C-alpha positions in Angstrom: -33.1 -21.3 -49.7 -30.6 -18.9 -51.2 -28.4 -15.9 -50.7 -30.3 -13.1 -48.8 -31.3 -10.2 -51.0 -29.6 -7.0 -49.8 -30.8 -3.4 -49.6 -28.6 -0.3 -49.5 -29.7 2.0 -46.8 -28.9 5.7 -46.4 -29.5 7.3 -43.0 -29.4 11.1 -42.4 -29.8 12.9 -39.1 -28.5 15.8 -37.0 -24.9 15.4 -36.0 -25.9 15.5 -32.3 -27.7 12.2 -32.7 -24.7 10.3 -34.2 -23.8 8.3 -31.1 -27.4 7.4 -30.4 -27.9 6.2 -34.0 -24.6 4.2 -34.0 -25.7 2.5 -30.8 -29.0 1.6 -32.4 -27.3 0.2 -35.5 -24.9 -1.8 -33.4 -27.7 -3.0 -31.2 -29.6 -4.3 -34.2 -26.5 -6.3 -35.2 -27.7 -6.8 -38.8 -26.4 -3.7 -40.6 -23.0 -3.5 -42.3 -21.7 0.0 -42.4 -20.6 1.0 -45.9 -17.5 3.2 -46.4 -18.9 6.2 -48.4 -15.4 7.3 -49.3 -14.3 4.1 -50.8 -17.6 3.2 -52.5 -17.8 5.4 -55.5 -20.8 3.8 -57.2 -23.8 6.1 -56.9 -21.8 8.2 -54.4 -21.0 11.2 -56.6 -22.8 13.3 -54.0 -19.9 12.8 -51.6 -17.5 14.6 -53.9 -20.1 17.2 -54.9 -21.3 18.2 -51.3 -18.4 17.0 -49.1 -15.4 17.3 -51.3 -13.3 19.1 -48.7 -14.5 16.8 -45.8 -11.8 14.9 -44.0 -13.0 12.2 -41.5 -11.8 12.9 -38.0 -9.1 10.6 -36.8 -10.2 8.4 -33.8 -6.9 6.6 -33.5 -6.2 8.1 -30.1 -9.6 7.0 -28.8 -9.1 3.5 -30.1 -5.7 3.3 -28.5 -7.1 4.5 -25.2 -9.8 1.9 -25.3 -7.3 -0.8 -26.3 -5.1 0.2 -23.3 -8.1 0.1 -20.9 -9.2 -3.3 -22.3 -5.6 -4.7 -21.8 -5.7 -3.2 -18.3 -9.0 -5.1 -17.6 -7.6 -8.3 -19.1 -4.5 -8.1 -16.9 -6.5 -7.3 -13.8 -8.8 -10.3 -14.3 -5.8 -12.5 -15.0 -4.0 -11.2 -11.9 -7.0 -11.8 -9.6 -7.5 -15.3 -11.0 -3.9 -16.3 -10.7 -2.9 -14.7 -7.4 -6.1 -14.5 -5.4 -6.6 -16.9 -2.5 -8.1 -20.2 -3.7 -10.5 -20.1 -0.7 -12.3 -17.2 -2.3 -14.9 -18.1 -4.9 -14.7 -16.5 -8.3 -17.7 -14.8 -9.8 -17.1 -14.7 -13.6 -19.8 -13.1 -15.6 -22.4 -15.8 -16.4 -23.3 -15.7 -20.1 -26.7 -14.1 -20.5 -28.8 -12.5 -23.2 -29.0 -8.7 -23.1 -29.8 -5.7 -25.4 -26.9 -3.3 -26.1 -28.9 -0.7 -24.1 -28.9 -2.9 -21.0 -25.2 -3.6 -21.4 -24.2 0.0 -21.5 -26.7 1.3 -18.9 -24.9 -0.8 -16.2 -21.4 0.5 -17.1 -20.0 2.9 -14.6 -16.8 4.4 -15.8 -16.0 6.2 -12.5 -16.5 3.0 -10.5 -14.3 1.1 -13.0 -11.5 3.7 -12.7 -11.6 3.3 -8.9 -11.6 -0.5 -9.0 -8.7 -0.7 -11.5 -6.7 1.8 -9.4 -7.2 -0.4 -6.3 -6.2 -3.5 -8.2 -3.2 -1.7 -9.7 -2.0 -0.8 -6.2 -2.4 -4.4 -5.0 -0.6 -5.7 -8.1 2.3 -3.2 -7.7 2.8 -4.2 -4.0 2.4 -7.9 -4.8 5.0 -7.7 -7.6 7.4 -5.6 -5.4 7.2 -8.3 -2.7 7.8 -11.0 -5.3 10.8 -9.2 -6.7 12.2 -8.7 -3.1 11.5 -12.4 -2.4 13.4 -13.4 -5.5 16.3 -11.1 -4.6 16.5 -12.4 -1.0 16.1 -16.0 -2.1 19.0 -15.6 -4.6 21.1 -13.8 -1.9 20.3 -16.6 0.5 21.3 -19.3 -2.0 24.6 -17.6 -2.7 25.4 -16.8 1.0 24.6 -20.3 2.2 27.8 -21.4 0.7 29.7 -19.2 3.1 27.6 -19.9 6.2 30.5 -21.5 8.1 32.8 -18.5 7.6 33.5 -17.3 11.1 35.4 -14.2 10.3 34.6 -11.0 8.3 37.4 -10.9 5.6 37.7 -7.1 5.7 38.5 -7.2 9.4 41.6 -9.5 8.8 43.1 -7.5 6.0 46.2 -5.6 7.1 49.6 -4.4 5.8 51.0 -7.9 6.5 48.0 -10.3 5.7 45.1 -10.8 3.4 42.0 -13.0 3.1 40.8 -14.7 -0.1 37.4 -16.3 -0.6 37.1 -18.4 -3.7 35.3 -21.2 -5.5 37.3 -24.0 -7.3 36.3 -27.0 -9.4 36.1 -30.1 -7.3 38.3 -32.0 -9.8 41.4 -29.9 -9.0 40.7 -29.2 -5.4 43.0 -31.8 -4.0 45.9 -30.6 -6.1 45.3 -27.0 -5.1 45.0 -28.1 -1.4 48.3 -30.0 -1.6 50.1 -27.1 -3.2 48.9 -24.7 -0.5 49.9 -27.0 2.3 53.5 -26.9 1.1 53.6 -23.2 2.1 54.2 -22.6 5.8 52.5 -19.2 6.1 49.2 -20.0 4.4 46.0 -21.1 6.1 43.4 -22.9 3.9 39.9 -23.9 5.1 37.1 -25.7 3.2 33.8 -24.0 3.8 31.4 -25.7 1.3 31.4 -28.7 -0.9 28.8 -28.9 -3.7 28.3 -31.3 -6.6 31.0 -29.8 -8.8 32.6 -27.0 -6.8 34.2 -26.3 -3.4 34.2 -22.9 -1.6 37.1 -22.1 0.6 38.9 -19.3 2.6 42.6 -18.6 2.4 44.7 -16.4 4.7 48.1 -15.5 3.5 51.0 -13.0 3.9 51.0 -10.1 1.5 54.6 -11.2 0.6 53.0 -14.3 -1.0 50.6 -12.2 -3.2 52.3 -13.1 -6.5 52.3 -16.8 -5.7 48.6 -16.7 -4.7 47.7 -14.8 -7.9 49.6 -17.4 -10.0 47.7 -20.2 -8.3 44.3 -18.5 -8.7 45.0 -18.2 -12.4 46.4 -21.7 -13.0 43.6 -23.5 -11.1 40.7 -21.3 -12.5 39.6 -20.1 -9.1 36.7 -17.6 -8.9 37.1 -14.9 -6.3 34.2 -14.0 -4.1 34.0 -10.5 -2.6 32.2 -10.7 0.7 30.0 -7.5 0.8 28.7 -7.6 4.4 29.9 -6.1 7.7 28.4 -9.0 9.6 29.0 -12.8 9.6 27.2 -14.9 7.1 25.1 -16.8 9.7 23.9 -13.4 11.1 23.0 -12.2 7.6 21.3 -15.5 6.8 19.2 -15.1 10.0 18.2 -11.6 8.9 17.3 -12.8 5.4 15.2 -15.7 6.8 13.3 -13.3 9.0 12.7 -10.9 6.2 11.5 -13.7 3.9 9.2 -14.9 6.6 7.7 -11.5 6.9 7.3 -11.2 3.1 5.6 -14.5 2.8 3.2 -13.5 5.6 2.5 -10.3 3.7 2.0 -12.2 0.5 -0.6 -14.5 2.2 -2.5 -11.4 3.4 -2.2 -9.9 -0.1 -3.5 -13.1 -1.6 -6.6 -12.9 0.6 -7.2 -9.2 -0.3 -6.7 -10.1 -4.0 -9.1 -13.1 -3.6 -11.7 -10.7 -2.2 -11.6 -8.9 -5.5 -12.9 -12.0 -7.2 -16.3 -10.7 -6.3 -15.7 -7.8 -8.7 -14.6 -10.0 -11.7 -18.1 -9.9 -13.1 -18.1 -6.1 -13.0 -14.7 -6.1 -14.8 -15.9 -8.5 -17.5 -19.1 -6.4 -18.0 -16.9 -3.3 -18.5 -14.7 -5.1 -20.9 -17.7 -6.2 -23.0 -18.9 -2.6 -23.0 -15.6 -1.2 -24.1 -15.3 -3.7 -26.9 -18.7 -2.5 -28.1 -17.5 1.1 -28.0 -14.3 0.2 -29.9 -16.3 -1.5 -32.7 -18.3 1.7 -33.1 -15.1 3.8 -33.3 -13.6 1.4 -35.9 -16.3 2.5 -38.4 -16.2 6.2 -37.8 -14.0 6.7 -40.8 -16.7 5.2 -43.0 -19.5 7.8 -42.6 -19.8 11.6 -42.7 -20.2 13.7 -39.6 -20.0 17.5 -39.9 -20.9 20.0 -37.1 -24.5 19.9 -38.3 -25.0 16.7 -40.3 -24.6 12.9 -39.9 -24.8 10.7 -43.0 -24.4 6.9 -42.9 -24.8 4.2 -45.6 -24.9 0.5 -45.1 -26.1 -2.9 -46.2 -29.1 -4.7 -44.6 -30.9 -7.8 -45.8 -34.3 -7.4 -47.4 -35.9 -9.6 -44.7 -34.4 -7.4 -41.9 -35.0 -4.0 -43.5 -38.5 -3.4 -42.1 -37.5 -4.6 -38.7 -34.6 -2.2 -38.8 -36.8 0.7 -39.7 -39.1 -0.1 -36.8 -36.2 -0.8 -34.4 -34.4 2.5 -35.0 -37.6 4.5 -35.0 -38.4 3.2 -31.5 -34.9 4.1 -30.2 -34.2 7.4 -32.0 -37.6 8.6 -33.1 -39.0 8.5 -36.6 -39.1 12.3 -36.8 -35.4 12.5 -36.0 -34.0 10.5 -38.9 -34.3 10.2 -42.7 -33.9 6.6 -43.9 -33.9 5.4 -47.5 -33.6 1.8 -48.8 -32.4 1.2 -52.4 -31.8 -1.8 -54.6 -28.1 -2.5 -55.2 -26.9 -1.6 -58.7 -25.2 -4.1 -61.1 -21.8 -2.6 -60.3 -22.4 -2.7 -56.6 -23.3 -6.4 -56.8 -20.2 -7.1 -58.8 -17.7 -5.2 -56.6 -18.9 -4.7 -53.0 -22.1 -6.3 -51.9 -21.8 -8.6 -48.9 -23.1 -12.2 -48.7 -25.5 -13.4 -46.0 -27.0 -16.9 -46.3 -30.7 -17.5 -45.7 -31.7 -21.0 -44.6 -34.2 -22.6 -42.3 -33.2 -23.7 -38.7 -32.4 -27.3 -39.8 -29.9 -26.1 -42.4 -28.4 -23.1 -40.6 -25.9 -25.1 -38.5 -24.4 -26.5 -41.8 -23.7 -23.0 -43.1 -20.4 -23.2 -41.2 -19.2 -25.8 -43.7 -20.0 -23.5 -46.6 -18.3 -20.6 -44.9 -15.1 -22.7 -44.3 -15.0 -23.3 -48.1 -16.2 -20.0 -49.6 -19.4 -18.1 -49.7 -21.4 -17.9 -52.9 -21.5 -14.8 -55.0 -24.6 -12.7 -54.9 -26.5 -14.4 -57.8 -24.9 -17.9 -57.3 -26.8 -20.7 -55.7 -26.3 -21.4 -52.0 -24.9 -25.0 -51.9 -25.8 -25.5 -48.2 -29.4 -26.9 -48.5 -28.2 -29.1 -51.4 -25.4 -30.9 -49.6 -27.1 -31.1 -46.2 -29.1 -34.3 -47.0 -25.9 -36.0 -48.3 -23.8 -34.9 -45.4 -26.6 -36.1 -43.1 -26.4 -39.6 -44.6 -22.7 -39.7 -45.0 -21.9 -38.7 -41.4 -24.3 -41.2 -40.0 -22.9 -43.9 -42.3 -19.3 -43.2 -41.2 -20.0 -43.2 -37.4 -22.8 -45.7 -37.5 -23.2 -46.6 -33.8 -26.6 -46.1 -32.2 -25.0 -45.8 -28.7 -22.6 -43.1 -29.9 -25.5 -41.3 -31.6 -27.7 -41.5 -28.5 -24.9 -40.1 -26.4 -24.3 -37.3 -28.8 -28.0 -36.4 -28.8 -28.2 -36.5 -25.0 -25.1 -34.4 -24.4 -25.9 -31.7 -27.0 -29.6 -31.5 -26.0 -28.7 -31.1 -22.3 -26.1 -28.4 -23.1 -28.4 -26.5 -25.4 -31.3 -26.6 -22.9 -29.3 -25.6 -19.8 -26.6 -23.3 -21.1 -26.4 -20.0 -22.9 -23.5 -20.5 -25.2 -21.6 -18.2 -27.6 -23.4 -18.1 -31.0 -20.6 -20.1 -32.7 -20.7 -22.8 -30.1 -24.4 -22.9 -30.2 -24.4 -23.6 -33.9 -21.7 -26.2 -33.4 -23.7 -28.0 -30.8 -26.8 -27.9 -33.0 -24.8 -29.3 -35.8 -23.9 -32.4 -33.9 -27.3 -32.6 -32.3 -28.8 -33.0 -35.8 -26.1 -35.4 -36.9 -26.8 -37.6 -33.9 -30.0 -38.7 -35.7 -28.4 -40.4 -38.8 -25.7 -41.8 -36.5 -28.5 -43.6 -34.5 -30.3 -44.7 -37.6 -27.2 -46.2 -39.2 -26.3 -47.8 -35.9 -29.7 -49.5 -36.0 -29.0 -50.7 -39.6 -25.6 -52.1 -38.6 -26.8 -53.3 -35.2 -24.0 -51.5 -33.3 -24.5 -50.1 -29.8 -21.1 -49.0 -28.3 -19.6 -51.9 -30.3 -22.1 -54.5 -29.0 -24.8 -56.2 -31.0 -28.4 -56.6 -29.8 -30.2 -59.9 -30.5 -31.6 -59.1 -33.9 -30.4 -59.6 -37.4 -28.9 -56.4 -38.8 -30.2 -55.0 -42.0 -26.6 -54.7 -43.2 -23.9 -56.6 -41.4 -20.4 -55.0 -41.4 -18.9 -58.5 -41.4 -21.0 -60.2 -44.1 -22.3 -57.4 -46.3 -19.1 -55.5 -47.0 -19.6 -55.6 -50.8 -23.2 -54.5 -50.4 -22.2 -51.6 -48.2 -19.4 -50.7 -50.8 -21.9 -50.7 -53.6 -24.3 -48.6 -51.6 -21.5 -46.1 -50.9 -20.8 -45.7 -54.6 -24.6 -45.4 -55.4 -24.8 -42.5 -52.9 -21.8 -41.0 -54.7 -23.4 -41.3 -58.1 -26.6 -39.7 -56.8 -24.7 -36.7 -55.3 -22.5 -36.2 -58.4 -25.7 -36.4 -60.5 -27.3 -33.7 -58.4 -24.1 -31.6 -58.7 -24.2 -31.8 -62.5 -27.9 -30.9 -62.5 -27.1 -27.8 -60.4 -24.3 -26.9 -62.9 -26.8 -27.1 -65.7 -29.3 -25.0 -63.8 -26.7 -22.3 -63.1 -25.8 -22.1 -66.8 -29.4 -21.9 -67.8 -29.9 -19.1 -65.3 -27.0 -17.3 -67.0 -28.6 -18.1 -70.4 -25.6 -20.2 -71.4 -27.5 -23.1 -72.8 -24.6 -24.8 -74.6 -22.6 -24.9 -71.4 -25.6 -26.3 -69.6 -25.5 -29.2 -72.1 -21.7 -29.8 -72.1 -21.1 -29.2 -68.3 -24.2 -30.7 -66.9 -26.8 -32.6 -69.0 -24.2 -34.5 -71.2 -22.3 -35.8 -68.1 -25.6 -36.9 -66.6 -26.4 -38.6 -69.9 -23.1 -40.6 -69.7 -24.0 -41.7 -66.1 -27.5 -42.7 -67.2 -26.2 -44.5 -70.3 -23.6 -46.5 -68.3 -26.1 -47.4 -65.6 -28.7 -48.5 -68.2 -26.1 -50.5 -70.2 -24.6 -52.2 -67.1 -28.1 -52.9 -65.6 -29.5 -54.2 -68.9 -26.5 -56.5 -69.5 -25.6 -57.8 -66.0 -28.8 -57.6 -64.0 -31.8 -57.8 -66.4 -30.2 -59.5 -69.4 -32.1 -57.1 -71.6 -30.1 -56.4 -74.8 -32.4 -53.5 -75.9 -31.9 -51.7 -72.6 -28.1 -52.2 -72.9 -28.1 -50.8 -76.5 -30.2 -47.8 -75.5 -27.8 -47.1 -72.6 -24.8 -47.3 -75.0 -26.5 -44.9 -77.4 -27.3 -42.4 -74.7 -23.7 -42.5 -73.4 -22.2 -42.1 -76.8 -24.4 -39.2 -77.8 -23.7 -37.5 -74.5 -19.9 -38.0 -75.0 -20.2 -36.5 -78.5 -22.0 -33.5 -77.0 -19.1 -33.0 -74.6 -16.6 -33.1 -77.4 -18.5 -31.0 -80.1 -20.3 -28.3 -78.0 -16.9 -26.5 -77.3 -16.1 -26.7 -81.0 -19.5 -25.1 -81.8 -18.7 -22.2 -79.4 -15.1 -21.7 -80.4 -13.9 -19.5 -83.3 -11.2 -22.0 -84.0 -12.9 -25.3 -84.6 -9.7 -27.3 -84.2 -9.0 -25.7 -80.8 -12.6 -26.2 -79.8 -12.5 -29.9 -80.8 -9.3 -30.3 -78.8 -10.8 -28.6 -75.8 -13.9 -30.9 -76.0 -11.7 -34.0 -76.2 -9.8 -32.9 -73.2 -13.1 -32.3 -71.3 -14.2 -35.8 -72.2 -10.9 -37.1 -70.8 -12.2 -35.7 -67.5 -14.2 -38.9 -67.1 -11.2 -40.4 -65.4 -11.7 -37.8 -62.7 -15.2 -39.0 -62.1 -13.8 -42.5 -61.6 -11.6 -41.1 -58.9 -14.5 -39.2 -57.4 -16.6 -42.4 -57.1 -13.7 -44.3 -55.5 -13.5 -41.5 -52.9 -17.0 -42.4 -51.7 -15.8 -45.9 -50.7 -14.5 -44.2 -47.5 -18.2 -44.2 -46.3 -17.9 -48.0 -46.1 -14.4 -48.1 -44.8 -14.9 -45.6 -41.9 -18.2 -47.1 -40.9 -16.8 -50.6 -40.7 -13.6 -49.6 -39.0 -15.2 -47.6 -36.2 -17.6 -50.4 -35.3 -14.8 -53.0 -35.5 -12.5 -50.9 -33.2 -15.4 -50.5 -30.7 -16.0 -54.3 -30.7 -12.3 -54.9 -30.3 -12.3 -52.7 -27.2 -15.2 -54.6 -25.8 -13.5 -57.9 -26.5 -10.3 -56.7 -24.8 -12.1 -55.8 -21.6 -14.2 -59.1 -21.8 -11.0 -61.1 -21.6 -10.1 -59.6 -18.1 -10.9 -61.5 -14.9 -14.2 -60.5 -13.3 -12.7 -58.4 -10.6 -10.6 -56.4 -13.1 -13.4 -56.2 -15.6 -15.7 -54.4 -13.2 -13.1 -52.1 -11.7 -10.2 -51.2 -14.1 -12.2 -52.5 -17.0 -15.0 -49.9 -16.5 -12.4 -47.1 -16.6 -10.7 -48.6 -19.5 -14.0 -48.9 -21.4 -14.8 -45.3 -20.8 -11.3 -44.2 -21.9 -11.2 -46.4 -25.0 -14.7 -45.6 -26.2 -14.2 -41.9 -25.5 -11.2 -42.0 -27.8 -13.1 -44.0 -30.4 -16.0 -41.6 -30.3 -13.6 -38.6 -30.7 -11.8 -40.2 -33.6 -15.0 -41.4 -35.3 -16.6 -38.0 -35.1 -13.5 -36.2 -36.3 -13.1 -38.6 -39.2 -16.7 -38.3 -40.2 -16.6 -34.5 -39.9 -13.5 -34.1 -42.0 -14.1 -36.7 -44.6 -17.8 -35.7 -44.9 -16.7 -32.2 -45.6 -14.1 -33.3 -48.1 -16.6 -35.2 -50.1 -18.7 -32.0 -50.4 -15.8 -29.7 -51.2 -14.1 -31.9 -53.8 -16.5 -34.3 -55.3 -19.7 -32.2 -55.0 -18.8 -28.5 -55.1 -16.3 -29.1 -57.9 -19.1 -29.9 -60.3 -21.0 -26.6 -60.1 -19.8 -24.2 -57.4 -17.4 -21.2 -57.8 -17.8 -19.2 -54.5 -15.8 -16.1 -53.8 -18.5 -14.0 -52.0 -17.5 -11.5 -49.3 -18.9 -12.3 -45.9 -21.5 -10.0 -44.4 -19.8 -8.0 -41.6 -22.4 -6.1 -39.6 -21.6 -3.6 -37.0 -22.1 -5.6 -33.8 -20.6 -6.4 -30.4 -17.9 -8.9 -29.7 -20.1 -11.0 -27.4 -17.1 -12.2 -25.5 -19.1 -12.6 -22.3 -22.8 -12.0 -23.2 -25.0 -12.5 -26.2 -26.6 -9.3 -27.5 -30.2 -9.4 -28.9 -32.2 -6.7 -30.5 -34.9 -6.7 -27.9 -35.2 -8.0 -24.3 -36.5 -11.5 -24.0 
């Protein structure tokens, strides 16, 4: 497979049909809208016929939709968090729809009414919460003075005054003693906390200076009693008011919980508004006058005929003019998007290529080339038939019974495919959740470690050899034949020569084969050194560059060492699983079949997670560093079609 061939489409219609056409383009989900004002290649007609045209600003509309989407999100969150738990929630179950079906069910007037009702409930609920917080805080503060049996303002006169204060518990006894030395002062302790004491003090106004000095020296905090009633009376009133508020909150929670029935409607509306927003986001990229609508875009060659039929059915062939063109050289170099084209077995692995970098338009797609290696490597690193069977069972059940987001579907398909090599390598190693069945393994992780190590390196040699072949093929495609020799065939020759020489000397004892291998390796090395010299204007610089390239053989040694992780991870995962089994096996029978079962589930669950994570990461690293580095450049711009967000539903072109 390869990169999809792209077509540039131009679509012209009456301005009155712009919304209808945009919905059709978005519903097809495989057309990227091209900015006719930024793309100058072959777009001289824009300046010639629409030189004074200024795209209408839709920022206000986008902001309005963003506000409404935020309002919907907050409403759903409010209902979920504060509705009565007895009321069942009805979130929108993911389903497959067309864009037309999605927007037909959207009722903006009904949405406004529903949001208004939720807003009223939320405002009242929040006001109650704020009042509860205020009263609770007031109750907490006033509880310190609940034993005050006088209202301070009633006892203030021209002769006496009342002081309420809080003092640190450390200096309370000293303060108390100093006050007791005064005859005309009455001191009463009202509250004792962990670090402070609250008190009341009645004194003569004549002693005001003395009291002020004591307040300052002992760090006393004055408290101004604000009420015209006793604390216990006020506390009773607060308690009653809180009781009423809590009752009201319970009733509110029930009413909010009843709104859970409308969550599906709210999520449907959010999905519709997100689709509208995406259409607004491209309205600066096309031309729409009072009479004319002109849109350009990119569509894959495979989808172009389907798009013509799709938009003709929705808009009418007689209402549009649609033209498809081949991209020019400059368009390919500067703006054409990249869409990969692979069969269903390879498609899930495209996410690994996307994580690294997409190929350029004329570059080879590395995905189908690394899939067989990743398939083998992943299975070799997990290598447990029990783990693989569990992976296959779980992924198959989920894919058969659930409609998942597209990204999650691809992820599940990815691990469903990889469960097969995991089972096969588990059979080879005779590992089933760390247990061994009564048959002799083809390769034993305990006795055949060296064999597994050699096999890992052999797989590495094969993959590097393929990578070098792809490098040569890419250079031949570019008609750079000397680079095909120095960057591809010559390095393959060195590998072939070394293998022939080592095999002839150590395995077969064949001197002729060894000599032939040495000759091939030497000639290949000379090609690596002298080809850059032949291409360079300065022979000395070219020779130096060639010698430096040959020094890169040390990097190949490091690459081959990296493949030993296939052996290390495969053996370690199985050994850890066996150790877990042994640990539980040492338990007494009662513990083994009670706590031991739970322990086995937890430990093997952890080992499965770590094994899959390690195989996923290290398998990808072997592709990115050891394989891609031999032939792949990347740097393509991802294909970004006008489509829906698919936050809650999956959008298809036609109803299934």
